C-alpha angles and dihedrals in degrees: 000000000000093000091049090058094043095048093043091054091049094049091052093049099042109016097233146060125246138153093240091055096061106100121236117264094258091054091051093048093044089054094051093045091050090049091049094046091050095035091235125149119238090204136012110283096027122132137184092261089054094049092051091049090050091052093050089050089052091053090051089051092051092048094052092043091051092048094055094044094047093048085064099042096045087071087071098062101141096102095051094044091050091047094051092041091053090053093052097101093051089045092057096047108039106348133252123256115208120181114197134184093188127103096210128100100226094115093036093057093042088056090045092053090050098043107017090237139080117257127260104272097187094238111117108342132084113264109261119226092226137031132049119321112194116188111194104190097184097044131255141257089244097052126089129181128213110230089207106052094013095229120149116227121199125213134194093241144023113302105154094093092048098051091081093058108024127047122237121197122232113237091215103046142011096269121123099181101093117170133206119270100221122137096212124226100264141128087236100056114182112206091175096132107122095222097044097078087065090064092047091047093054090045088051091052091049092050093047092057099041120113090188132034125193118195116196119194095337119139101188092239116200088237088066092066092135092053093046091051092047088056094046091050095046098050093050093050097077102002093224099133114119106162139023122193124193121203114190144103097247105095089192091067098080093069090056091051093048091057087063104031103024119201093351089085126104128163152204113202095183092092133244114320100165095246124125119249 
């Protein structure tokens, strides 16, 4: 259904099909979000209900695609296990703050293998002084929100792709219509989930007290305006930041980071290996 609309619009505009003409996922979702927010049809005969159904179908497609892809990648867990293991001493003395924009559970499961429990997500429990604190600002494949009481429930494994087919019961009320907590890649991101600001607030506090930040595989995309502003506000709150290290494979990224952090930036463009700096 989604591909039909995308391809049909491309055919009208350019008169032919081609792999390079199919837009990126963030372009597609941004277009749908813009149409929904302005109550404008993408094609003759569309209405708001159809667009909302289309968006929901797209989230299901994303969830199922991620489930398949991650089932393969989770076999290669060495880097994440090494990373979490190398942070164990710090975790036991003062705790480790990790901010993630990924939906996957690679870090979550690495933490579970090390500690036999899931990390502190910042959702509805008091921030612990020690341990692993994992703030997933864009949601997670193992989170589900109740549309009735707005409580977020966490699971030990991926559930986002199952929620469209199997009912999961809310732990706070009688609702069985839980929905995925995935902030989709769009220029019109909607963070209007009541419990999510708690996660953002704890992430803000962690950033504001940090003396060193390490960014792994993050390109500072313009669509993440809210994330970038969160970082800027946090580091200027207490002015404790001394060092910023960027781990990636894109050598052009260092200049983007220097625009925000100045001469505090150093980089390793050999990619993530799981080792500490």
